[in-house]
NUTOR-249323 format. One record per atom (N, C-alpha, C, O): residue number from 1; x negated, y, z; atom name; residue in three letters. Coordinates in steps of 0.1 Angstrom, whole numbers, padded with zeros to 4 digits. Layout:
N
(site NUM; (X; Y; Z); 'CA'; 'ala')
...
***
This chain:
83
(site 1; (-0099; 0362; 0204); 'N'; 'met')
(site 1; (-0090; 0373; 0209); 'CA'; 'met')
(site 1; (-0077; 0367; 0213); 'C'; 'met')
(site 1; (-0071; 0359; 0205); 'O'; 'met')
(site 2; (-0072; 0370; 0225); 'N'; 'ser')
(site 2; (-0060; 0364; 0229); 'CA'; 'ser')
(site 2; (-0048; 0371; 0222); 'C'; 'ser')
(site 2; (-0049; 0381; 0216); 'O'; 'ser')
(site 3; (-0036; 0364; 0223); 'N'; 'val')
(site 3; (-0024; 0369; 0216); 'CA'; 'val')
(site 3; (-0020; 0382; 0222); 'C'; 'val')
(site 3; (-0016; 0391; 0215); 'O'; 'val')
(site 4; (-0021; 0384; 0235); 'N'; 'ser')
(site 4; (-0017; 0397; 0241); 'CA'; 'ser')
(site 4; (-0026; 0408; 0237); 'C'; 'ser')
(site 4; (-0022; 0419; 0235); 'O'; 'ser')
(site 5; (-0039; 0405; 0235); 'N'; 'ala')
(site 5; (-0049; 0415; 0231); 'CA'; 'ala')
(site 5; (-0046; 0420; 0217); 'C'; 'ala')
(site 5; (-0046; 0431; 0213); 'O'; 'ala')
(site 6; (-0042; 0410; 0208); 'N'; 'arg')
(site 6; (-0039; 0413; 0194); 'CA'; 'arg')
(site 6; (-0026; 0421; 0193); 'C'; 'arg')
(site 6; (-0025; 0431; 0186); 'O'; 'arg')
(site 7; (-0016; 0418; 0201); 'N'; 'phe')
(site 7; (-0003; 0425; 0201); 'CA'; 'phe')
(site 7; (-0006; 0439; 0206); 'C'; 'phe')
(site 7; (0000; 0449; 0201); 'O'; 'phe')
(site 8; (-0014; 0441; 0217); 'N'; 'ser')
(site 8; (-0017; 0454; 0222); 'CA'; 'ser')
(site 8; (-0024; 0462; 0212); 'C'; 'ser')
(site 8; (-0021; 0474; 0210); 'O'; 'ser')
(site 9; (-0034; 0457; 0205); 'N'; 'his')
(site 9; (-0041; 0464; 0194); 'CA'; 'his')
(site 9; (-0032; 0468; 0183); 'C'; 'his')
(site 9; (-0032; 0479; 0178); 'O'; 'his')
(site 10; (-0023; 0459; 0179); 'N'; 'ser')
(site 10; (-0013; 0462; 0168); 'CA'; 'ser')
(site 10; (-0004; 0473; 0172); 'C'; 'ser')
(site 10; (0000; 0482; 0164); 'O'; 'ser')
(site 11; (0001; 0473; 0185); 'N'; 'thr')
(site 11; (0010; 0483; 0190); 'CA'; 'thr')
(site 11; (0003; 0496; 0190); 'C'; 'thr')
(site 11; (0009; 0507; 0187); 'O'; 'thr')
(site 12; (-0010; 0497; 0195); 'N'; 'asn')
(site 12; (-0017; 0509; 0195); 'CA'; 'asn')
(site 12; (-0019; 0516; 0181); 'C'; 'asn')
(site 12; (-0018; 0528; 0180); 'O'; 'asn')
(site 13; (-0021; 0507; 0171); 'N'; 'ile')
(site 13; (-0022; 0512; 0157); 'CA'; 'ile')
(site 13; (-0009; 0518; 0153); 'C'; 'ile')
(site 13; (-0009; 0529; 0147); 'O'; 'ile')
(site 14; (0002; 0512; 0156); 'N'; 'lys')
(site 14; (0016; 0517; 0152); 'CA'; 'lys')
(site 14; (0019; 0530; 0159); 'C'; 'lys')
(site 14; (0024; 0539; 0152); 'O'; 'lys')
(site 15; (0015; 0531; 0171); 'N'; 'val')
(site 15; (0018; 0543; 0179); 'CA'; 'val')
(site 15; (0009; 0554; 0173); 'C'; 'val')
(site 15; (0014; 0566; 0172); 'O'; 'val')
(site 16; (-0003; 0552; 0170); 'N'; 'ala')
(site 16; (-0012; 0562; 0164); 'CA'; 'ala')
(site 16; (-0007; 0566; 0150); 'C'; 'ala')
(site 16; (-0007; 0578; 0147); 'O'; 'ala')
(site 17; (-0002; 0557; 0142); 'N'; 'asn')
(site 17; (0004; 0561; 0129); 'CA'; 'asn')
(site 17; (0016; 0569; 0131); 'C'; 'asn')
(site 17; (0019; 0579; 0124); 'O'; 'asn')
(site 18; (0025; 0565; 0141); 'N'; 'met')
(site 18; (0037; 0573; 0143); 'CA'; 'met')
(site 18; (0033; 0587; 0148); 'C'; 'met')
(site 18; (0040; 0597; 0144); 'O'; 'met')
(site 19; (0023; 0589; 0157); 'N'; 'asn')
(site 19; (0019; 0602; 0161); 'CA'; 'asn')
(site 19; (0014; 0610; 0149); 'C'; 'asn')
(site 19; (0017; 0622; 0149); 'O'; 'asn')
(site 20; (0006; 0604; 0141); 'N'; 'leu')
(site 20; (0001; 0611; 0129); 'CA'; 'leu')
(site 20; (0012; 0615; 0120); 'C'; 'leu')
(site 20; (0012; 0626; 0114); 'O'; 'leu')
(site 21; (0023; 0607; 0118); 'N'; 'asp')
(site 21; (0034; 0611; 0110); 'CA'; 'asp')
(site 21; (0042; 0623; 0117); 'C'; 'asp')
(site 21; (0047; 0631; 0109); 'O'; 'asp')
(site 22; (0042; 0623; 0130); 'N'; 'arg')
(site 22; (0049; 0634; 0136); 'CA'; 'arg')
(site 22; (0041; 0647; 0134); 'C'; 'arg')
(site 22; (0046; 0658; 0133); 'O'; 'arg')
(site 23; (0027; 0646; 0135); 'N'; 'ile')
(site 23; (0019; 0658; 0133); 'CA'; 'ile')
(site 23; (0021; 0663; 0118); 'C'; 'ile')
(site 23; (0022; 0675; 0116); 'O'; 'ile')
(site 24; (0021; 0653; 0109); 'N'; 'glu')
(site 24; (0023; 0657; 0095); 'CA'; 'glu')
(site 24; (0037; 0664; 0093); 'C'; 'glu')
(site 24; (0038; 0673; 0086); 'O'; 'glu')
(site 25; (0046; 0659; 0101); 'N'; 'gly')
(site 25; (0060; 0664; 0100); 'CA'; 'gly')
(site 25; (0060; 0679; 0105); 'C'; 'gly')
(site 25; (0067; 0687; 0099); 'O'; 'gly')
(site 26; (0053; 0681; 0116); 'N'; 'asn')
(site 26; (0052; 0695; 0121); 'CA'; 'asn')
(site 26; (0045; 0704; 0111); 'C'; 'asn')
(site 26; (0050; 0716; 0109); 'O'; 'asn')
(site 27; (0035; 0699; 0104); 'N'; 'trp')
(site 27; (0028; 0707; 0094); 'CA'; 'trp')
(site 27; (0037; 0710; 0083); 'C'; 'trp')
(site 27; (0037; 0721; 0077); 'O'; 'trp')
(site 28; (0044; 0700; 0078); 'N'; 'lys')
(site 28; (0053; 0702; 0067); 'CA'; 'lys')
(site 28; (0064; 0712; 0070); 'C'; 'lys')
(site 28; (0069; 0720; 0061); 'O'; 'lys')
(site 29; (0069; 0712; 0083); 'N'; 'gln')
(site 29; (0079; 0722; 0087); 'CA'; 'gln')
(site 29; (0073; 0736; 0086); 'C'; 'gln')
(site 29; (0080; 0745; 0081); 'O'; 'gln')
(site 30; (0061; 0738; 0090); 'N'; 'leu')
(site 30; (0055; 0751; 0090); 'CA'; 'leu')
(site 30; (0052; 0755; 0075); 'C'; 'leu')
(site 30; (0055; 0766; 0072); 'O'; 'leu')
(site 31; (0047; 0746; 0067); 'N'; 'lys')
(site 31; (0045; 0748; 0053); 'CA'; 'lys')
(site 31; (0058; 0752; 0046); 'C'; 'lys')
(site 31; (0058; 0761; 0038); 'O'; 'lys')
(site 32; (0068; 0744; 0048); 'N'; 'gly')
(site 32; (0081; 0746; 0042); 'CA'; 'gly')
(site 32; (0087; 0760; 0046); 'C'; 'gly')
(site 32; (0093; 0767; 0037); 'O'; 'gly')
(site 33; (0085; 0764; 0058); 'N'; 'gly')
(site 33; (0090; 0777; 0063); 'CA'; 'gly')
(site 33; (0083; 0788; 0056); 'C'; 'gly')
(site 33; (0089; 0798; 0052); 'O'; 'gly')
(site 34; (0070; 0787; 0055); 'N'; 'ala')
(site 34; (0062; 0797; 0048); 'CA'; 'ala')
(site 34; (0065; 0798; 0033); 'C'; 'ala')
(site 34; (0066; 0808; 0028); 'O'; 'ala')
(site 35; (0067; 0786; 0027); 'N'; 'gln')
(site 35; (0071; 0785; 0013); 'CA'; 'gln')
(site 35; (0085; 0792; 0011); 'C'; 'gln')
(site 35; (0087; 0799; 0001); 'O'; 'gln')
(site 36; (0094; 0789; 0020); 'N'; 'gln')
(site 36; (0107; 0795; 0019); 'CA'; 'gln')
(site 36; (0107; 0810; 0021); 'C'; 'gln')
(site 36; (0113; 0817; 0013); 'O'; 'gln')
(site 37; (0099; 0815; 0030); 'N'; 'met')
(site 37; (0098; 0829; 0032); 'CA'; 'met')
(site 37; (0091; 0836; 0020); 'C'; 'met')
(site 37; (0095; 0847; 0016); 'O'; 'met')
(site 38; (0081; 0829; 0014); 'N'; 'trp')
(site 38; (0075; 0835; 0002); 'CA'; 'trp')
(site 38; (0085; 0836; -0009); 'C'; 'trp')
(site 38; (0085; 0846; -0017); 'O'; 'trp')
(site 39; (0093; 0826; -0011); 'N'; 'gly')
(site 39; (0103; 0826; -0021); 'CA'; 'gly')
(site 39; (0113; 0837; -0019); 'C'; 'gly')
(site 39; (0117; 0844; -0029); 'O'; 'gly')
(site 40; (0117; 0840; -0006); 'N'; 'ile')
(site 40; (0126; 0851; -0003); 'CA'; 'ile')
(site 40; (0119; 0865; -0007); 'C'; 'ile')
(site 40; (0125; 0874; -0012); 'O'; 'ile')
(site 41; (0106; 0866; -0003); 'N'; 'phe')
(site 41; (0098; 0878; -0005); 'CA'; 'phe')
(site 41; (0097; 0881; -0020); 'C'; 'phe')
(site 41; (0098; 0892; -0024); 'O'; 'phe')
(site 42; (0095; 0870; -0028); 'N'; 'thr')
(site 42; (0093; 0872; -0043); 'CA'; 'thr')
(site 42; (0105; 0871; -0051); 'C'; 'thr')
(site 42; (0105; 0871; -0063); 'O'; 'thr')
(site 43; (0117; 0869; -0044); 'N'; 'cys')
(site 43; (0130; 0866; -0050); 'CA'; 'cys')
(site 43; (0129; 0854; -0060); 'C'; 'cys')
(site 43; (0136; 0855; -0070); 'O'; 'cys')
(site 44; (0122; 0844; -0056); 'N'; 'asp')
(site 44; (0121; 0832; -0064); 'CA'; 'asp')
(site 44; (0130; 0821; -0057); 'C'; 'asp')
(site 44; (0126; 0815; -0047); 'O'; 'asp')
(site 45; (0142; 0819; -0063); 'N'; 'his')
(site 45; (0152; 0810; -0057); 'CA'; 'his')
(site 45; (0147; 0796; -0057); 'C'; 'his')
(site 45; (0150; 0788; -0047); 'O'; 'his')
(site 46; (0139; 0792; -0067); 'N'; 'phe')
(site 46; (0134; 0778; -0068); 'CA'; 'phe')
(site 46; (0124; 0775; -0057); 'C'; 'phe')
(site 46; (0123; 0764; -0051); 'O'; 'phe')
(site 47; (0116; 0786; -0054); 'N'; 'glu')
(site 47; (0106; 0784; -0043); 'CA'; 'glu')
(site 47; (0113; 0783; -0029); 'C'; 'glu')
(site 47; (0109; 0775; -0021); 'O'; 'glu')
(site 48; (0124; 0790; -0027); 'N'; 'val')
(site 48; (0132; 0789; -0015); 'CA'; 'val')
(site 48; (0138; 0775; -0014); 'C'; 'val')
(site 48; (0137; 0769; -0003); 'O'; 'val')
(site 49; (0143; 0769; -0024); 'N'; 'ile')
(site 49; (0149; 0756; -0024); 'CA'; 'ile')
(site 49; (0138; 0746; -0021); 'C'; 'ile')
(site 49; (0140; 0736; -0013); 'O'; 'ile')
(site 50; (0126; 0747; -0028); 'N'; 'ser')
(site 50; (0115; 0738; -0026); 'CA'; 'ser')
(site 50; (0111; 0739; -0011); 'C'; 'ser')
(site 50; (0107; 0728; -0005); 'O'; 'ser')
(site 51; (0110; 0751; -0006); 'N'; 'gly')
(site 51; (0106; 0752; 0008); 'CA'; 'gly')
(site 51; (0116; 0745; 0018); 'C'; 'gly')
(site 51; (0111; 0739; 0028); 'O'; 'gly')
(site 52; (0128; 0746; 0015); 'N'; 'arg')
(site 52; (0138; 0740; 0023); 'CA'; 'arg')
(site 52; (0137; 0725; 0023); 'C'; 'arg')
(site 52; (0138; 0718; 0033); 'O'; 'arg')
(site 53; (0134; 0719; 0011); 'N'; 'arg')
(site 53; (0132; 0705; 0009); 'CA'; 'arg')
(site 53; (0120; 0700; 0017); 'C'; 'arg')
(site 53; (0120; 0690; 0024); 'O'; 'arg')
(site 54; (0109; 0707; 0016); 'N'; 'val')
(site 54; (0097; 0704; 0024); 'CA'; 'val')
(site 54; (0099; 0704; 0039); 'C'; 'val')
(site 54; (0095; 0696; 0046); 'O'; 'val')
(site 55; (0106; 0715; 0043); 'N'; 'arg')
(site 55; (0110; 0716; 0057); 'CA'; 'arg')
(site 55; (0118; 0705; 0062); 'C'; 'arg')
(site 55; (0116; 0700; 0073); 'O'; 'arg')
(site 56; (0128; 0701; 0055); 'N'; 'gln')
(site 56; (0137; 0690; 0059); 'CA'; 'gln')
(site 56; (0129; 0677; 0059); 'C'; 'gln')
(site 56; (0131; 0669; 0069); 'O'; 'gln')
(site 57; (0120; 0674; 0050); 'N'; 'ser')
(site 57; (0112; 0662; 0050); 'CA'; 'ser')
(site 57; (0103; 0662; 0062); 'C'; 'ser')
(site 57; (0101; 0652; 0069); 'O'; 'ser')
(site 58; (0098; 0674; 0066); 'N'; 'gly')
(site 58; (0090; 0675; 0078); 'CA'; 'gly')
(site 58; (0097; 0672; 0091); 'C'; 'gly')
(site 58; (0092; 0666; 0100); 'O'; 'gly')
(site 59; (0110; 0677; 0091); 'N'; 'lys')
(site 59; (0118; 0674; 0103); 'CA'; 'lys')
(site 59; (0121; 0660; 0104); 'C'; 'lys')
(site 59; (0121; 0654; 0116); 'O'; 'lys')
(site 60; (0124; 0653; 0093); 'N'; 'ala')
(site 60; (0126; 0638; 0094); 'CA'; 'ala')
(site 60; (0114; 0631; 0099); 'C'; 'ala')
(site 60; (0115; 0622; 0107); 'O'; 'ala')
(site 61; (0102; 0635; 0093); 'N'; 'gln')
(site 61; (0090; 0629; 0098); 'CA'; 'gln')
(site 61; (0087; 0631; 0113); 'C'; 'gln')
(site 61; (0084; 0621; 0120); 'O'; 'gln')
(site 62; (0089; 0643; 0117); 'N'; 'glu')
(site 62; (0087; 0646; 0132); 'CA'; 'glu')
(site 62; (0097; 0638; 0140); 'C'; 'glu')
(site 62; (0093; 0632; 0151); 'O'; 'glu')
(site 63; (0110; 0639; 0137); 'N'; 'ser')
(site 63; (0120; 0633; 0145); 'CA'; 'ser')
(site 63; (0119; 0618; 0147); 'C'; 'ser')
(site 63; (0121; 0612; 0157); 'O'; 'ser')
(site 64; (0117; 0611; 0135); 'N'; 'tyr')
(site 64; (0118; 0597; 0135); 'CA'; 'tyr')
(site 64; (0104; 0590; 0135); 'C'; 'tyr')
(site 64; (0103; 0578; 0136); 'O'; 'tyr')
(site 65; (0093; 0598; 0133); 'N'; 'gly')
(site 65; (0080; 0592; 0132); 'CA'; 'gly')
(site 65; (0078; 0584; 0120); 'C'; 'gly')
(site 65; (0071; 0573; 0121); 'O'; 'gly')
(site 66; (0084; 0587; 0109); 'N'; 'ile')
(site 66; (0084; 0579; 0096); 'CA'; 'ile')
(site 66; (0073; 0585; 0087); 'C'; 'ile')
(site 66; (0069; 0596; 0088); 'O'; 'ile')
(site 67; (0070; 0577; 0077); 'N'; 'ser')
(site 67; (0060; 0581; 0067); 'CA'; 'ser')
(site 67; (0065; 0592; 0058); 'C'; 'ser')
(site 67; (0078; 0593; 0057); 'O'; 'ser')
(site 68; (0056; 0599; 0051); 'N'; 'arg')
(site 68; (0060; 0609; 0041); 'CA'; 'arg')
(site 68; (0069; 0603; 0030); 'C'; 'arg')
(site 68; (0078; 0609; 0025); 'O'; 'arg')
(site 69; (0064; 0591; 0025); 'N'; 'asp')
(site 69; (0072; 0585; 0014); 'CA'; 'asp')
(site 69; (0086; 0581; 0018); 'C'; 'asp')
(site 69; (0095; 0583; 0010); 'O'; 'asp')
(site 70; (0087; 0575; 0030); 'N'; 'tyr')
(site 70; (0101; 0571; 0035); 'CA'; 'tyr')
(site 70; (0110; 0584; 0037); 'C'; 'tyr')
(site 70; (0122; 0583; 0034); 'O'; 'tyr')
(site 71; (0104; 0595; 0042); 'N'; 'ala')
(site 71; (0111; 0607; 0044); 'CA'; 'ala')
(site 71; (0116; 0612; 0030); 'C'; 'ala')
(site 71; (0127; 0617; 0029); 'O'; 'ala')
(site 72; (0108; 0611; 0020); 'N'; 'gly')
(site 72; (0112; 0616; 0007); 'CA'; 'gly')
(site 72; (0123; 0607; 0001); 'C'; 'gly')
(site 72; (0132; 0612; -0005); 'O'; 'gly')
(site 73; (0122; 0594; 0004); 'N'; 'lys')
(site 73; (0133; 0585; -0001); 'CA'; 'lys')
(site 73; (0146; 0588; 0006); 'C'; 'lys')
(site 73; (0157; 0588; 0000); 'O'; 'lys')
(site 74; (0145; 0591; 0019); 'N'; 'leu')
(site 74; (0158; 0595; 0026); 'CA'; 'leu')
(site 74; (0164; 0608; 0021); 'C'; 'leu')
(site 74; (0176; 0608; 0019); 'O'; 'leu')
(site 75; (0156; 0618; 0018); 'N'; 'leu')
(site 75; (0161; 0630; 0012); 'CA'; 'leu')
(site 75; (0167; 0628; -0002); 'C'; 'leu')
(site 75; (0177; 0634; -0005); 'O'; 'leu')
(site 76; (0160; 0620; -0010); 'N'; 'ala')
(site 76; (0165; 0617; -0023); 'CA'; 'ala')
(site 76; (0179; 0610; -0022); 'C'; 'ala')
(site 76; (0188; 0613; -0030); 'O'; 'ala')
(site 77; (0180; 0600; -0013); 'N'; 'ala')
(site 77; (0192; 0593; -0012); 'CA'; 'ala')
(site 77; (0203; 0602; -0007); 'C'; 'ala')
(site 77; (0215; 0601; -0011); 'O'; 'ala')
(site 78; (0200; 0611; 0002); 'N'; 'arg')
(site 78; (0210; 0621; 0007); 'CA'; 'arg')
(site 78; (0215; 0630; -0004); 'C'; 'arg')
(site 78; (0226; 0633; -0005); 'O'; 'arg')
(site 79; (0205; 0634; -0013); 'N'; 'gln')
(site 79; (0209; 0643; -0024); 'CA'; 'gln')
(site 79; (0218; 0636; -0034); 'C'; 'gln')
(site 79; (0227; 0642; -0039); 'O'; 'gln')
(site 80; (0216; 0623; -0036); 'N'; 'val')
(site 80; (0224; 0615; -0045); 'CA'; 'val')
(site 80; (0238; 0614; -0040); 'C'; 'val')
(site 80; (0248; 0615; -0047); 'O'; 'val')
(site 81; (0239; 0612; -0026); 'N'; 'cys')
(site 81; (0252; 0610; -0020); 'CA'; 'cys')
(site 81; (0260; 0623; -0020); 'C'; 'cys')
(site 81; (0272; 0623; -0020); 'O'; 'cys')
(site 82; (0253; 0634; -0020); 'N'; 'arg')
(site 82; (0260; 0647; -0020); 'CA'; 'arg')
(site 82; (0266; 0651; -0033); 'C'; 'arg')
(site 82; (0275; 0660; -0034); 'O'; 'arg')
(site 83; (0261; 0645; -0044); 'N'; 'lys')
(site 83; (0266; 0649; -0058); 'CA'; 'lys')
(site 83; (0280; 0643; -0061); 'C'; 'lys')
(site 83; (0285; 0645; -0072); 'O'; 'lys')
***
C-alpha cells in the first residue's frame, strides 16, 4: 500500500469519526432538550440542570466534532473555572 493510499484511508476514518461525533452531538442536544422540558413539566430542578448539561455537551460535540469523553472533560473544566 502506498503512503498516499494509507494517508487517504486514515483521513477517511477520521472524517467518519468526526461525522459520527456530530451525529451523536445532535442526538444529545435533542435528548437534553427533552430531559430539560420533562424537568420543567415535573418541577424537578435537578432534571432541568441535567438536561442543560447534556444539551451543552451535545452542542460541543456537534460544533467541534469531538468525542463524548472530551466534551465531558471540557464541560467539567468549564464548571471548575466558574466556581
